[in-house]
C-alpha positions as a printed Julia matrix, in Angstrom:
190×3 Matrix{Float64}:
 19.03  -30.39    0.44
 19.95  -31.07   -3.19
 23.19  -32.63   -4.3
 23.56  -30.26   -7.27
 25.64  -27.16   -6.46
 23.16  -24.66   -7.95
 20.17  -26.26   -6.21
 22.13  -26.49   -2.95
 22.95  -22.78   -3.2
 19.26  -21.95   -3.76
 18.28  -24.13   -0.79
 20.91  -22.48    1.41
 19.73  -19.02    0.3
 16.14  -19.9     1.19
 17.22  -21.13    4.63
 19.37  -18.01    5.1
 16.49  -15.67    4.19
 14.44  -17.27    6.96
 17.12  -17.29    9.68
 16.76  -14.9    12.59
 19.05  -11.87   12.64
 19.44   -8.97   15.03
 18.33   -5.49   14.08
 18.24   -2.15   15.86
 15.19    0.08   15.5
 15.93    3.49   14.0
 12.69    4.95   15.31
  9.5     4.18   17.18
  7.1     2.39   14.87
  3.81    0.58   15.41
  3.23   -3.07   14.6
  3.14   -3.77   10.87
  2.28   -6.71    8.67
  4.86   -7.86    6.08
  3.75  -10.65    3.73
  1.29  -11.84    6.35
  3.79  -11.75    9.23
  3.21   -9.31   12.08
  6.32   -7.53   13.4
  6.78   -4.79   15.92
  5.95   -2.51   17.51
  9.46   -1.07   17.51
 11.07    1.24   20.02
 13.95    3.44   18.86
 17.48    2.09   19.65
 16.14   -1.25   20.92
 17.39   -4.53   19.53
 15.04   -7.07   17.95
 15.37  -10.44   16.3
 13.53  -11.05   13.02
 13.97  -13.21    9.94
 16.56  -11.91    7.48
 14.04  -11.09    4.75
 11.99   -9.06    7.24
 15.12   -7.23    8.38
 15.85   -6.29    4.76
 12.33   -4.88    4.35
 12.53   -2.95    7.62
 15.88   -1.51    6.54
 14.46   -0.43    3.17
 11.59    1.26    5.0
 14.04    3.07    7.31
 12.51    1.47   10.4
 15.56   -0.54   11.46
 19.11   -1.41   10.53
 21.1    -4.62   10.74
 23.51   -5.01   13.61
 27.05   -4.55   12.33
 28.04   -8.22   12.71
 25.05   -9.38   10.64
 26.35   -7.95    7.36
 29.5    -8.16    5.31
 31.5    -5.06    4.36
 34.71   -4.29    2.48
 36.88   -4.32    5.63
 35.57   -7.75    6.69
 36.04   -9.02    3.14
 39.68   -7.84    3.14
 40.32   -9.7     6.43
 38.76  -12.9     5.07
 40.87  -12.57    1.93
 44.05  -12.06    3.91
 43.34  -15.09    6.14
 42.64  -17.31    3.13
 45.77  -16.21    1.26
 47.88  -16.81    4.39
 46.92  -20.51    4.45
 49.05  -23.19    2.81
 47.7   -25.02   -0.23
 46.57  -27.88    2.06
 44.78  -25.67    4.58
 41.64  -23.65    4.23
 40.53  -20.85    6.55
 37.18  -21.0     8.31
 34.69  -18.55    6.87
 32.11  -16.61    8.88
 28.73  -18.31    9.18
 26.56  -17.8     6.07
 29.48  -16.25    4.21
 28.28  -16.92    0.66
 24.68  -15.72    1.15
 26.04  -12.6     2.86
 28.62  -12.13    0.08
 25.99  -12.31   -2.66
 23.84   -9.73   -0.87
 26.81   -7.46   -0.15
 27.87   -7.5    -3.82
 24.3    -6.84   -4.99
 24.04   -3.91   -2.56
 27.36   -2.45   -3.75
 26.33   -2.85   -7.39
 23.05   -1.06   -6.7
 24.92    1.79   -4.99
 27.43    1.96   -7.88
 24.61    2.34  -10.42
 23.19    5.27   -8.45
 26.57    6.79   -7.57
 29.46    6.15  -10.0
 31.99    7.0    -7.25
 30.96    3.74   -5.54
 31.99    1.73   -8.62
 35.57    1.46   -7.34
 34.36   -0.23   -4.12
 32.18   -2.6    -6.14
 35.03   -3.53   -8.51
 37.4    -4.04   -5.57
 34.87   -6.25   -3.77
 34.34   -8.32   -6.94
 38.1    -8.76   -7.39
 38.64   -9.83   -3.77
 35.59  -12.12   -3.84
 36.77  -13.86   -7.0
 40.21  -14.35   -5.49
 38.73  -15.88   -2.31
 36.5   -18.2    -4.33
 39.27  -19.22   -6.75
 41.76  -19.82   -3.94
 39.29  -21.99   -2.04
 38.2   -23.77   -5.2
 41.81  -24.76   -6.06
 42.24  -26.19   -2.57
 38.93  -28.07   -2.68
 39.7   -29.63   -6.08
 43.24  -30.54   -5.01
 42.08  -32.25   -1.85
 39.13  -33.93   -3.56
 41.58  -35.6    -5.94
 43.79  -37.05   -3.19
 43.17  -39.7    -0.6
 44.56  -37.49    2.18
 41.64  -35.83    3.94
 42.03  -33.79    7.07
 39.19  -33.07    9.48
 40.4   -29.46    9.78
 40.03  -29.02    6.04
 36.56  -30.54    5.85
 35.37  -28.73    9.0
 36.37  -25.37    7.53
 34.29  -25.82    4.38
 30.94  -24.09    4.1
 27.81  -26.11    3.3
 28.06  -25.01   -0.34
 31.72  -26.05   -0.51
 31.04  -29.45    1.11
 28.45  -30.16   -1.6
 30.98  -29.22   -4.27
 33.74  -31.24   -2.57
 31.58  -34.38   -2.45
 30.63  -34.03   -6.11
 34.19  -33.4    -7.29
 35.48  -36.25   -5.12
 32.84  -38.68   -6.48
 33.54  -37.62  -10.08
 37.29  -38.01   -9.69
 36.97  -41.39   -7.95
 34.59  -42.68  -10.65
 36.97  -41.47  -13.34
 39.96  -43.14  -11.65
 37.99  -46.38  -11.31
 37.1   -46.39  -15.01
 40.63  -45.53  -16.08
 42.16  -48.2   -13.88
 39.32  -50.8   -14.04
 41.25  -53.37  -16.03
 44.65  -52.87  -14.45
 44.21  -56.0   -12.29
 43.09  -58.17  -15.22
 45.68  -56.79  -17.58
 43.04  -56.04  -20.25
 42.95  -52.7   -22.07
């Protein structure tokens, strides 16, 4: 996995797309081939496990739907927001597994719905506002802790993979900067 935040996010998205998720068949459907991968046959109301990208395709085709816990929604986002805001500045709440990949897909889905149905724009704008607040709140905490020597296991354990990459980079940058600023303090030279 890359050390650059944008590359790390792309790597994590690729891994997420290929993780198994649970779906429920909406109807009986024979075996099909998606991008060279055979899936099915499907029996209505039965649960199956497929890769995320396959689940998305099956959902678009109306063959299956994601299990409720596999996707993010506005209610879950509100709960995550509340938990994060309730933490002190030195504590960070644990996020659900694959939170950021799920968040990006949830926001894209809401945006798509808002384009087709302007009444959905309010939900999209609310989700964007809450998402930005979660990210900004967590970012402030990550930067604050990366600039101090006090590290807590709870804090580091509650960071997502994306956030750990960012934390390491910010911490390294700050430490390098401090070293350069203070490099001649011992010798007394400017």
